[in-house]
VOLOPA-939627 format. One record per atom (N, C-alpha, C): x, y, z. Coordinates in nm, 2 decimals, always signed. Example, Ala and Ser with C-alpha at 12.3 -4.5 7.8 and 13.67 -1.06 7.14 Angstrom:
REM VOLOPA-939627
+--------+--------+--------+
:   east :  north :     up :
+--------+--------+--------+
:  +1.32 :  -0.57 :  +0.78 :
:  +1.23 :  -0.45 :  +0.78 :
:  +1.32 :  -0.33 :  +0.78 :
:  +1.28 :  -0.22 :  +0.71 :
:  +1.37 :  -0.11 :  +0.71 :
:  +1.29 :  +0.00 :  +0.79 :
+--------+--------+--------+
//
This chain:
REM VOLOPA-939627
+--------+--------+--------+
:   east :  north :     up :
+--------+--------+--------+
:  +0.07 :  -0.12 :  +0.00 :
:  +0.00 :  -0.01 :  +0.03 :
:  +0.09 :  +0.13 :  -0.02 :
:  +0.10 :  +0.19 :  -0.06 :
:  +0.19 :  +0.35 :  -0.13 :
:  +0.10 :  +0.45 :  -0.05 :
:  +0.14 :  +0.56 :  -0.03 :
:  +0.13 :  +0.64 :  +0.07 :
:  -0.03 :  +0.73 :  +0.02 :
:  -0.04 :  +0.70 :  -0.15 :
:  -0.16 :  +0.79 :  -0.18 :
:  -0.26 :  +0.71 :  -0.15 :
:  -0.25 :  +0.57 :  -0.17 :
:  -0.38 :  +0.49 :  -0.15 :
:  -0.42 :  +0.55 :  +0.01 :
:  -0.32 :  +0.57 :  +0.10 :
:  -0.35 :  +0.54 :  +0.25 :
:  -0.43 :  +0.71 :  +0.26 :
:  -0.31 :  +0.75 :  +0.22 :
:  -0.46 :  +0.91 :  +0.20 :
:  -0.60 :  +0.90 :  +0.18 :
:  -0.60 :  +0.83 :  +0.10 :
:  -0.76 :  +0.81 :  +0.01 :
:  -0.82 :  +0.76 :  +0.12 :
:  -0.77 :  +0.65 :  +0.11 :
:  -0.82 :  +0.52 :  +0.28 :
:  -0.88 :  +0.67 :  +0.41 :
:  -0.73 :  +0.76 :  +0.47 :
:  -0.75 :  +0.84 :  +0.57 :
:  -0.88 :  +0.94 :  +0.49 :
:  -0.91 :  +1.00 :  +0.42 :
:  -1.03 :  +1.09 :  +0.31 :
:  -1.18 :  +1.06 :  +0.32 :
:  -1.17 :  +0.90 :  +0.35 :
:  -1.36 :  +0.88 :  +0.38 :
:  -1.31 :  +0.89 :  +0.51 :
:  -1.45 :  +0.83 :  +0.55 :
:  -1.52 :  +0.88 :  +0.68 :
:  -1.46 :  +0.74 :  +0.76 :
:  -1.39 :  +0.70 :  +0.89 :
:  -1.36 :  +0.67 :  +0.98 :
:  -1.38 :  +0.60 :  +1.13 :
:  -1.33 :  +0.54 :  +1.17 :
:  -1.36 :  +0.51 :  +1.34 :
:  -1.23 :  +0.50 :  +1.41 :
:  -1.20 :  +0.50 :  +1.53 :
:  -1.14 :  +0.53 :  +1.64 :
:  -1.17 :  +0.39 :  +1.73 :
:  -1.10 :  +0.31 :  +1.77 :
:  -1.13 :  +0.19 :  +1.88 :
:  -1.01 :  +0.22 :  +1.99 :
:  -1.08 :  +0.25 :  +2.09 :
:  -1.00 :  +0.30 :  +2.20 :
:  -0.98 :  +0.11 :  +2.27 :
:  -0.88 :  +0.10 :  +2.26 :
:  -0.92 :  -0.01 :  +2.38 :
:  -0.91 :  +0.02 :  +2.54 :
:  -0.89 :  +0.17 :  +2.58 :
:  -0.88 :  +0.18 :  +2.72 :
:  -1.03 :  +0.15 :  +2.71 :
:  -1.08 :  +0.13 :  +2.89 :
:  -1.20 :  +0.17 :  +2.91 :
:  -1.17 :  +0.28 :  +2.96 :
:  -1.10 :  +0.39 :  +2.98 :
:  -1.13 :  +0.51 :  +3.00 :
:  -0.98 :  +0.64 :  +2.97 :
:  -1.06 :  +0.72 :  +2.94 :
:  -0.94 :  +0.83 :  +2.89 :
:  -0.81 :  +0.82 :  +2.99 :
:  -0.72 :  +0.82 :  +2.97 :
:  -0.59 :  +0.88 :  +3.05 :
:  -0.61 :  +1.00 :  +3.12 :
:  -0.59 :  +1.01 :  +3.19 :
:  -0.60 :  +1.17 :  +3.21 :
:  -0.45 :  +1.24 :  +3.17 :
:  -0.47 :  +1.35 :  +3.11 :
:  -0.35 :  +1.40 :  +3.08 :
:  -0.20 :  +1.46 :  +3.21 :
:  -0.13 :  +1.43 :  +3.19 :
:  +0.01 :  +1.40 :  +3.29 :
:  +0.02 :  +1.30 :  +3.39 :
:  -0.06 :  +1.24 :  +3.35 :
:  +0.01 :  +1.08 :  +3.41 :
:  +0.08 :  +1.09 :  +3.42 :
:  +0.10 :  +0.95 :  +3.48 :
:  +0.24 :  +0.89 :  +3.48 :
:  +0.31 :  +0.76 :  +3.34 :
:  +0.25 :  +0.78 :  +3.30 :
:  +0.26 :  +0.65 :  +3.19 :
:  +0.16 :  +0.56 :  +3.19 :
:  +0.02 :  +0.55 :  +3.22 :
:  +0.00 :  +0.40 :  +3.23 :
:  -0.08 :  +0.33 :  +3.07 :
:  -0.05 :  +0.40 :  +3.03 :
:  -0.12 :  +0.36 :  +2.88 :
:  +0.01 :  +0.34 :  +2.85 :
:  +0.15 :  +0.34 :  +2.85 :
:  +0.21 :  +0.28 :  +2.82 :
:  +0.26 :  +0.16 :  +2.84 :
:  +0.24 :  +0.13 :  +3.00 :
:  +0.24 :  -0.01 :  +3.06 :
:  +0.13 :  -0.10 :  +3.00 :
:  +0.00 :  -0.04 :  +2.93 :
:  -0.06 :  -0.14 :  +2.84 :
:  +0.03 :  -0.22 :  +2.69 :
:  +0.06 :  -0.02 :  +2.60 :
:  +0.12 :  -0.05 :  +2.51 :
:  +0.23 :  -0.15 :  +2.51 :
:  +0.29 :  -0.16 :  +2.61 :
:  +0.40 :  -0.20 :  +2.63 :
:  +0.30 :  -0.39 :  +2.62 :
:  +0.21 :  -0.39 :  +2.68 :
:  +0.19 :  -0.50 :  +2.71 :
:  +0.13 :  -0.59 :  +2.60 :
:  +0.05 :  -0.50 :  +2.51 :
:  -0.04 :  -0.57 :  +2.41 :
:  +0.09 :  -0.58 :  +2.31 :
:  +0.17 :  -0.55 :  +2.29 :
:  +0.32 :  -0.57 :  +2.19 :
:  +0.41 :  -0.65 :  +2.22 :
:  +0.42 :  -0.67 :  +2.36 :
:  +0.46 :  -0.78 :  +2.36 :
:  +0.44 :  -0.94 :  +2.40 :
:  +0.33 :  -0.94 :  +2.44 :
:  +0.21 :  -1.03 :  +2.46 :
:  +0.17 :  -1.13 :  +2.36 :
:  +0.24 :  -1.27 :  +2.33 :
:  +0.27 :  -1.37 :  +2.23 :
:  +0.13 :  -1.39 :  +2.20 :
:  +0.03 :  -1.39 :  +2.30 :
:  -0.08 :  -1.47 :  +2.24 :
:  -0.14 :  -1.37 :  +2.14 :
:  -0.13 :  -1.32 :  +2.10 :
:  -0.20 :  -1.19 :  +1.94 :
:  -0.07 :  -1.16 :  +1.90 :
:  +0.00 :  -1.25 :  +1.91 :
:  +0.08 :  -1.19 :  +1.75 :
:  +0.05 :  -1.21 :  +1.64 :
:  +0.09 :  -1.08 :  +1.53 :
:  -0.02 :  -1.07 :  +1.45 :
:  -0.12 :  -1.02 :  +1.43 :
:  -0.17 :  -0.95 :  +1.58 :
:  -0.28 :  -0.94 :  +1.57 :
:  -0.34 :  -0.76 :  +1.49 :
:  -0.26 :  -0.74 :  +1.49 :
:  -0.23 :  -0.59 :  +1.47 :
:  -0.25 :  -0.63 :  +1.31 :
:  -0.17 :  -0.71 :  +1.18 :
:  -0.19 :  -0.71 :  +1.09 :
:  -0.34 :  -0.73 :  +1.11 :
:  -0.35 :  -0.85 :  +1.15 :
:  -0.51 :  -0.86 :  +1.14 :
:  -0.65 :  -0.77 :  +1.11 :
:  -0.60 :  -0.65 :  +1.23 :
:  -0.66 :  -0.56 :  +1.22 :
:  -0.66 :  -0.47 :  +1.12 :
:  -0.55 :  -0.45 :  +1.09 :
:  -0.55 :  -0.33 :  +0.98 :
:  -0.61 :  -0.39 :  +0.87 :
:  -0.62 :  -0.52 :  +0.81 :
:  -0.64 :  -0.60 :  +0.68 :
:  -0.78 :  -0.52 :  +0.67 :
:  -0.85 :  -0.56 :  +0.87 :
:  -1.05 :  -0.54 :  +0.87 :
:  -1.05 :  -0.39 :  +0.88 :
:  -0.96 :  -0.30 :  +0.88 :
:  -0.99 :  -0.17 :  +0.91 :
:  -1.01 :  -0.09 :  +0.78 :
:  -0.86 :  -0.19 :  +0.66 :
:  -0.83 :  -0.11 :  +0.53 :
:  -0.92 :  -0.23 :  +0.44 :
:  -1.06 :  -0.27 :  +0.48 :
:  -1.14 :  -0.37 :  +0.34 :
:  -1.22 :  -0.26 :  +0.35 :
+--------+--------+--------+
//
């Protein structure tokens, strides 16, 4: 996928899916980064981001 295709996709309506149950307060000590690291390192979800990307871009 090239940048022109991505630009065309982003010009269309889209949804943002937030995995956190609540907004992390501004100035927090980085709770979100702990969650991000968990999901990046969790072996049980290897390849999950590719599946989400495929779903979102189709």
